[in-house]
Structures are given as structure tokens and as C-alpha cells.
C-alpha positions as CSV (number, residue, x, y, z in Angstrom):
1,M,222.1,-8.4,22.2
2,T,219.0,-6.2,22.0
3,I,216.8,-6.9,18.9
4,E,215.4,-3.7,17.4
5,T,212.1,-4.2,15.7
6,R,210.3,-2.0,13.2
7,K,206.7,-1.6,14.4
8,Y,204.3,1.2,15.0
9,N,202.7,1.5,18.5
10,L,199.1,0.9,17.5
11,S,197.7,1.3,21.0
12,A,199.2,4.7,21.4
13,L,197.9,5.7,18.0
14,L,194.3,4.6,18.9
15,I,194.5,6.7,22.1
16,I,195.6,9.7,20.2
17,V,192.8,9.3,17.7
18,A,190.2,9.2,20.5
19,L,191.8,12.2,22.2
20,C,191.8,14.2,18.9
21,E,188.0,13.6,18.5
22,I,187.3,14.5,22.1
23,V,189.3,17.7,21.9
24,F,188.0,18.8,18.5
25,W,184.3,18.3,19.3
26,A,184.6,19.6,22.9
27,A,186.1,22.8,21.4
28,T,183.6,23.3,18.5
29,I,180.2,22.0,19.5
30,P,179.8,24.1,22.8
31,V,181.0,27.3,21.1
32,Y,178.7,26.7,18.1
33,L,175.6,26.0,20.2
34,Y,176.4,29.0,22.5
35,L,176.7,31.4,19.6
36,L,173.7,30.0,17.9
37,E,171.6,30.4,21.0
38,N,172.9,33.7,22.4
39,S,174.2,35.8,19.5
40,N,172.0,37.5,16.8
41,S,175.2,38.3,15.0
42,F,176.2,34.7,14.3
43,V,175.0,32.6,11.4
44,V,176.4,29.8,9.2
45,E,175.9,30.6,5.5
46,Q,176.4,27.1,4.1
47,A,175.5,24.8,7.0
48,D,175.1,21.9,4.6
49,Y,178.8,21.6,4.3
50,F,178.9,20.3,7.9
51,W,177.9,17.0,6.3
52,G,181.6,16.9,5.3
53,F,182.4,15.8,8.8
54,L,181.1,12.4,7.8
55,I,184.3,11.8,6.0
56,I,186.2,11.9,9.3
57,P,185.2,8.4,10.4
58,I,186.4,7.1,7.0
59,I,189.7,8.8,7.4
60,I,190.1,7.4,10.9
61,L,189.3,3.9,9.8
62,T,191.6,4.1,6.8
63,F,194.4,5.4,9.0
64,V,194.1,2.6,11.6
65,L,193.7,-0.1,9.0
66,N,196.8,1.2,7.2
67,I,199.0,1.2,10.3
68,S,197.7,-2.3,11.3
69,W,198.5,-3.6,7.8
70,K,202.0,-2.1,7.9
71,N,202.7,-3.8,11.2
72,K,201.4,-7.2,10.0
73,S,203.3,-6.8,6.7
74,I,206.6,-6.1,8.5
75,K,206.2,-9.1,10.8
76,K,205.2,-11.4,8.0
77,F,208.1,-10.3,5.7
78,A,211.0,-10.7,8.1
79,D,212.1,-12.0,11.4
80,A,212.5,-9.5,14.2
81,R,216.3,-9.9,14.2
82,L,216.5,-8.8,10.5
83,Q,213.8,-6.0,10.5
84,S,216.2,-3.2,11.6
85,N,218.5,-4.0,8.7
86,I,215.8,-4.4,6.0
87,F,213.1,-1.8,6.8
88,P,213.4,1.9,7.3
89,S,213.1,3.1,10.9
90,T,209.5,3.7,12.0
91,S,208.5,6.6,14.1
92,T,205.2,6.4,16.0
93,T,205.7,10.0,17.2
94,K,205.9,11.3,13.7
95,V,202.8,9.3,12.6
96,I,200.9,10.8,15.6
97,A,202.1,14.3,14.7
98,K,201.1,13.9,11.0
99,Y,197.7,12.5,12.0
100,I,196.9,15.3,14.4
101,L,197.8,18.0,11.8
102,I,195.8,16.3,9.1
103,R,192.8,15.7,11.4
104,F,192.5,19.3,12.7
105,G,193.5,20.8,9.3
106,L,190.6,19.0,7.5
107,G,188.2,19.9,10.3
108,L,189.1,23.6,9.9
109,L,188.7,23.4,6.2
110,I,185.2,21.9,6.5
111,I,184.2,24.8,8.9
112,A,185.7,27.2,6.4
113,L,183.5,25.8,3.6
114,A,180.4,26.3,5.8
115,N,181.4,29.9,6.2
116,P,180.6,31.0,9.8
117,Q,179.6,34.6,9.8
118,Y,179.9,36.8,12.8
119,G,179.2,40.6,13.2
120,I,176.6,42.6,11.4
121,K,177.1,45.6,9.1
122,R,174.3,47.8,8.0
123,K,174.4,48.6,4.3
124,T,172.3,50.7,2.0
125,G,171.6,50.0,-1.7
126,K,169.4,51.2,-4.5
127,A,166.0,49.5,-4.4
128,E,164.5,48.6,-7.8
129,G,161.3,46.5,-8.2
130,I,157.6,46.5,-8.5
131,E,154.7,46.6,-6.0
132,I,153.3,43.2,-5.2
133,I,150.3,42.4,-2.9
134,I,149.9,38.8,-1.8
135,A,146.3,38.0,-1.2
136,L,146.1,35.0,1.2
137,D,142.9,33.0,1.7
138,V,142.4,32.4,5.4
139,S,138.9,30.8,5.1
140,N,138.2,27.7,7.2
141,S,138.5,25.5,4.0
142,M,142.2,26.4,4.0
143,L,142.6,24.2,7.2
144,T,141.9,21.1,5.1
145,R,144.7,18.6,5.1
146,D,144.9,17.3,1.5
147,M,148.3,18.4,0.4
148,S,150.7,17.1,3.0
149,S,150.9,16.5,6.8
150,A,150.2,20.3,7.1
151,N,147.0,22.1,6.1
152,R,146.6,24.3,3.1
153,L,147.2,27.5,5.0
154,Q,150.4,26.2,6.6
155,V,151.8,25.0,3.3
156,A,150.9,28.4,1.7
157,K,152.7,30.4,4.4
158,R,155.8,28.2,4.2
159,A,155.9,28.5,0.4
160,I,155.4,32.3,0.5
161,N,158.3,32.6,2.9
162,K,160.6,30.3,1.1
163,T,159.8,30.8,-2.6
164,I,158.2,34.2,-3.1
165,L,159.9,36.4,-0.6
166,E,163.3,35.0,-1.2
167,N,163.1,35.6,-4.9
168,L,161.5,39.1,-5.2
169,G,164.7,41.1,-4.6
170,G,164.0,44.8,-4.2
171,D,160.2,44.5,-4.8
172,Q,157.9,46.1,-2.4
173,V,155.6,43.4,-1.0
174,G,152.4,43.7,1.0
175,L,149.9,41.3,2.5
176,V,146.1,41.2,2.3
177,I,144.2,38.3,4.0
178,F,140.7,37.4,3.1
179,A,137.8,35.1,3.6
180,G,134.2,36.4,3.4
181,S,135.8,39.9,3.7
182,A,139.3,41.2,3.3
183,F,141.6,43.6,5.0
184,K,145.1,44.9,4.6
185,H,147.3,43.0,7.0
186,T,150.8,44.4,6.1
187,A,151.5,47.6,4.1
188,L,153.9,47.6,1.1
189,T,157.5,47.2,2.3
190,T,161.0,46.1,1.1
191,D,161.7,44.7,4.5
192,H,160.8,41.1,3.6
193,N,161.9,39.8,7.0
194,A,159.3,41.9,8.7
195,L,156.7,40.6,6.3
196,M,157.7,37.0,6.9
197,Y,157.3,37.5,10.6
198,S,153.9,39.1,10.1
199,L,152.9,36.2,7.8
200,D,153.7,33.6,10.5
201,M,151.0,35.2,12.7
202,V,148.2,34.8,10.2
203,E,145.4,32.5,11.2
204,P,141.7,31.9,10.1
205,Y,140.2,33.4,13.3
206,M,141.4,36.8,12.2
207,I,138.4,37.1,10.0
208,S,135.0,36.1,11.5
209,N,133.1,36.6,8.2
210,Q,133.8,33.2,6.5
211,G,133.6,32.4,2.9
212,T,135.9,33.1,-0.1
213,N,135.3,36.5,-1.5
214,I,138.0,37.0,-4.0
215,S,136.5,40.1,-5.6
216,N,136.7,41.9,-2.3
217,A,140.3,40.7,-1.9
218,I,141.2,42.2,-5.3
219,E,139.5,45.5,-4.4
220,T,141.4,45.6,-1.1
221,C,144.7,45.0,-2.8
222,L,144.0,47.9,-5.2
223,T,143.5,50.3,-2.3
224,S,146.8,49.0,-0.8
225,F,148.8,50.2,-3.8
226,N,150.2,53.6,-4.3
227,M,148.2,54.4,-7.5
228,E,150.0,57.7,-7.9
229,S,153.3,55.9,-8.4
230,R,154.3,54.7,-11.9
231,T,155.8,51.5,-10.4
232,K,154.4,48.4,-12.0
233,K,152.0,46.4,-9.9
234,A,150.9,42.8,-9.4
235,I,148.6,40.7,-7.2
236,I,149.3,37.1,-6.2
237,I,146.2,35.3,-5.0
238,V,146.8,32.2,-2.9
239,S,143.5,30.3,-2.5
240,D,141.6,27.0,-2.9
241,G,139.3,29.0,-5.2
242,E,136.0,28.1,-3.5
243,N,134.6,31.4,-4.6
244,H,130.9,31.5,-5.7
245,E,130.9,35.2,-6.6
246,P,131.1,35.9,-10.4
247,E,132.3,39.4,-9.6
248,A,135.9,38.1,-9.0
249,I,136.6,37.6,-12.8
250,N,135.1,41.1,-13.5
251,A,137.2,42.6,-10.7
252,A,140.4,41.0,-12.1
253,S,139.7,42.2,-15.6
254,K,139.0,45.7,-14.4
255,A,142.2,45.8,-12.3
256,Y,144.3,44.7,-15.3
257,K,142.6,46.8,-18.0
258,E,142.1,50.0,-16.1
259,N,145.0,50.0,-13.7
260,G,147.5,47.8,-15.4
261,V,147.7,45.4,-12.4
262,K,148.6,41.9,-13.3
263,I,146.9,39.2,-11.3
264,Y,148.4,35.7,-10.7
265,T,146.6,32.9,-8.9
266,I,147.9,29.9,-7.0
267,G,145.6,26.9,-6.3
268,M,145.8,25.3,-2.9
269,G,144.4,21.8,-2.3
270,S,143.5,18.6,-4.2
271,L,141.0,18.1,-7.0
272,T,139.4,15.2,-5.1
273,G,139.1,17.3,-1.9
274,S,138.9,16.4,1.8
275,R,137.0,17.2,5.0
276,I,137.2,20.6,6.7
277,P,138.3,20.2,10.3
278,V,136.6,22.1,13.1
279,Y,138.7,23.2,16.2
280,D,137.7,24.6,19.6
281,R,139.2,27.6,21.3
282,N,142.1,25.5,22.5
283,N,142.9,24.4,19.0
284,K,141.7,20.9,19.6
285,L,140.0,19.0,16.8
286,T,136.3,18.5,17.6
287,G,135.0,17.1,14.3
288,Y,134.5,18.1,10.7
289,K,132.3,20.7,9.1
290,K,128.8,19.5,8.1
291,D,126.0,21.1,6.0
292,S,122.5,21.9,7.1
293,E,121.5,18.3,6.4
294,G,124.2,16.8,8.5
295,N,126.4,15.7,5.7
296,T,130.2,16.1,5.9
297,V,131.3,19.0,3.7
298,M,134.1,18.2,1.3
299,S,136.4,21.0,0.2
300,K,138.3,20.7,-3.1
301,L,140.3,23.0,-5.3
302,N,138.3,25.0,-7.8
303,E,140.8,25.4,-10.6
304,E,138.4,26.7,-13.1
305,T,137.7,29.9,-11.1
306,L,141.3,30.6,-10.4
307,K,142.3,30.0,-14.0
308,N,139.6,32.4,-15.2
309,I,140.7,35.1,-12.7
310,A,144.3,34.8,-13.9
311,D,143.3,34.9,-17.5
312,A,141.2,38.0,-16.9
313,G,144.0,39.6,-15.0
314,G,146.7,39.1,-17.6
315,G,148.6,36.8,-15.3
316,K,149.2,33.1,-14.9
317,Y,147.7,30.2,-12.8
318,N,149.7,27.5,-11.0
319,K,148.5,24.6,-9.0
320,A,150.4,24.0,-5.8
321,E,152.0,20.6,-5.7
322,S,154.5,21.0,-2.8
323,T,156.0,23.6,-0.5
324,E,157.6,25.1,-3.6
325,L,154.0,25.6,-5.0
326,G,155.4,25.3,-8.6
327,L,156.0,29.0,-8.5
328,D,158.9,29.2,-11.0
329,D,156.8,30.3,-13.9
330,I,155.1,33.0,-11.9
331,I,158.3,34.3,-10.3
332,N,160.0,34.3,-13.7
333,D,157.1,36.3,-15.2
334,I,157.1,38.8,-12.4
335,N,160.9,39.2,-12.7
336,L,160.4,40.2,-16.4
337,I,158.2,43.1,-15.4
338,D,160.1,46.4,-15.8
339,K,161.5,47.5,-12.5
340,T,161.3,51.0,-11.2
341,K,163.6,52.7,-8.7
342,T,161.8,52.8,-5.4
343,G,164.5,54.6,-3.5
344,T,167.1,53.2,-1.2
345,T,166.9,50.2,1.0
346,G,168.8,49.3,4.2
347,Y,169.8,45.8,4.9
348,M,172.0,43.9,7.3
349,D,175.0,42.0,6.0
350,Y,176.9,39.5,8.1
351,S,180.7,39.5,8.1
352,D,182.4,36.4,6.7
353,Q,184.8,34.6,9.0
354,F,185.8,31.6,6.8
355,M,189.2,33.0,5.9
356,W,190.5,32.4,9.5
357,F,189.6,28.7,9.4
358,L,190.9,28.4,5.9
359,A,194.3,29.9,6.8
360,A,194.6,27.8,9.9
361,G,193.7,24.6,8.1
362,I,196.3,25.2,5.3
363,M,198.9,26.1,8.0
364,L,198.3,22.6,9.5
365,L,198.1,20.6,6.3
366,I,201.3,22.0,4.7
367,P,203.7,20.7,7.5
368,A,201.7,17.5,7.7
369,M,202.6,16.8,4.0
370,L,206.3,17.4,4.8
371,I,206.6,15.0,7.7
372,Q,208.4,11.7,6.7
373,T,207.1,8.9,8.9
374,D,209.6,6.3,7.6
375,T,213.3,7.2,7.7
376,I,215.8,5.1,5.8
377,Q,218.9,4.6,7.8
378,R,222.1,4.2,5.9
379,K,224.5,1.6,7.2
380,K,228.0,0.9,6.2
381,K,227.6,-2.8,6.5
382,I,224.5,-4.8,6.7
383,K,225.0,-8.1,8.6
384,L,222.1,-10.2,7.5
385,F,223.5,-13.4,9.0
386,E,224.6,-12.0,12.4
387,V,223.1,-14.0,15.2
């Protein structure tokens, strides 16, 4: 007589688990990398949700351990001759089907949470804001590395991109760079992406006249505004403050009192200071700046000057501590300034595609919940003592 045992085929299940992972990742990673590399119309809005895939190994381990535990429990509880009469029938095929549906369903839901976006629509909207000129110090002292692994200028550019431009909404923003002299680098625009690209190109060699002439920077900012417009105006000065010209405070006071232009300052660098690196034409470090007596020059943040400029200009001062630059107070203050309609603005909007992955994931998970992996067989007569 054939003895019917109740046991799941663990080897077959392990093979299916491995095949599921190969199929899933072979289908998603190449497509993702291809679109990311070759399509300007593809972005992932919430890429951090991809960390959700870390739950998959936990699910796999739980699934395998559960099946292994069931097999051991069945074997331990009853002799093989009695298992068919005591336990419900086991179906490895149904377990495999259930696992496949759950595995791919969860994978699709995680992708849906990340919200892949494909396709660009150009939209127009009403632009409201103020006029803001960012005055960025590009003197050689901004190459000093006393804030992080990057120099002051690199930290400033990253922070302007990340913190300022992402929080200014419909404001028109322009860029002035300065050292011993100043010039308008980018005219006022609501196209913040273009300004961010322009900002990335800024380097100290663009101004041969070295120094830190903040008063000249303020005057250049004023000429960059549309003074005939009634739009509110502000200047954000990003500098280490190594300014030795008293005219800067007077220039800030005049800009605020006569033209209503508020001036904010952001201090870059440490109070203890560090050496100013010197590079050759190939951007290779050749040493550190020295004074006329051969002593190494130490560059440190001049907070007093920057605070006085902000006070005179009716604005606020913040000391940069990280790539965020501690700009919350300044951004909040700027956002409180009355906005003026500046016309219409065009922007590109990506089309959401999460709904397709969400629908597919739900369509897989619903039948997975309905599959009964253990089926109780009703028997008219259970012969427990049949040999």
C-alpha cells in the first residue's frame, strides 16, 4: 500500500524563490538604468521608497523558515502512515503560486510608492514673487577648506542650489559674483534650473581682481534690479566677510533706506580660520598663500562685518554650519515679503505613472489572499489503526 505523506517540496520552493528574484530584477534594473541614462522624460519622484526593497529578503527568509517549520512539525507530530488522515492535504503548487503573486505584487507596490514619472507636459502659471539677487563671493579665500571636505565656495554653491532656489517659488532670482570687483553673472529670471546650471560654472578665476569688495557687489546688485518695477527686492550676500572697506555698511544702509532693498548676509567659514590653498593652471595644489614676509595667511570668517551689513540693510545674518547654511530664518523672512505678480511662468511637469504599478500590484495581491494552501479532505471513515 502506498503511504501518502503531508509535506511541502522545499527544494522546489527554493528554486522558485531564486527564479522570482532573477526574473524581477532582470526585468526592472535594465529598464530603469536605460530610461535614466537615455530619456530626459523619465524621473523617479520619491526614489527613497526604493529602500522598501530591503523588506524582500525578510519576506523570503520568513517564507522559507515557515515552510521548513511546517514540514518538521508534521513529521514530528505523526508517523507518515497517519499523516494523510490527520493533516489537511498540502499543495506545493498552490504555495508556489501564492508566493509568486505576493512577491511580484509587493515589488510593484514599492515601485508605485516611488512614483516613476514619464512624459513631460509644459504648463503655464501665474508668477508671484519678489526680485532677489544673490551676491556670491568668489575671492581666493573662498577656496579655504574649513567647513567640510569641500571648500567654502563649493559648500555655498550646493547650498544655494538646494536650499535657496528650491524654496523661492515664483521669485525672480539673479546672480552677481564678486571679489575685488563685481559683475552681473545671470540676469533676473524665474527659470531657477537655468540659474542653477549657471551657478555650477562659477569659479574664482572669473575675476582677476582679487579681494572682497562687498560695497561694489551691493552697487552691482542694485543696477541688476528693475528699479521701475514696484516688485519688492532683496539681496543675499554669501561671503566669508573678509572685507576691509567701510563703504559696505554705508552701501547697505543706502540701498535699504533709499531703494527699499533688504540685504541678508550668510557667513562662510570658521571663526578659527584655515590656510588659503593655491592652485596652478591644471588645478593642482601647489601650496598655501603667504604674505610679504613669508608667513602663511590664515583666512577666517569675519562675522562682525556681515552682521553690521545685514543690520544696516534691514535684513538678517546667518552663519553657515552645513550644506543647509542655516537658511530657514532668512527664507522664512523673505517669504513674508509681499509678493507681486510678475507675469506668467512656464514650467515642465512630469506625468505620474504610479497608478499602473499600483493597479497591477493590487491585482496580484487580491488573488494571492484567496488561495488556500492547505485543503481539508473530508473522509467518511478515518482508519487510524490500519496497517
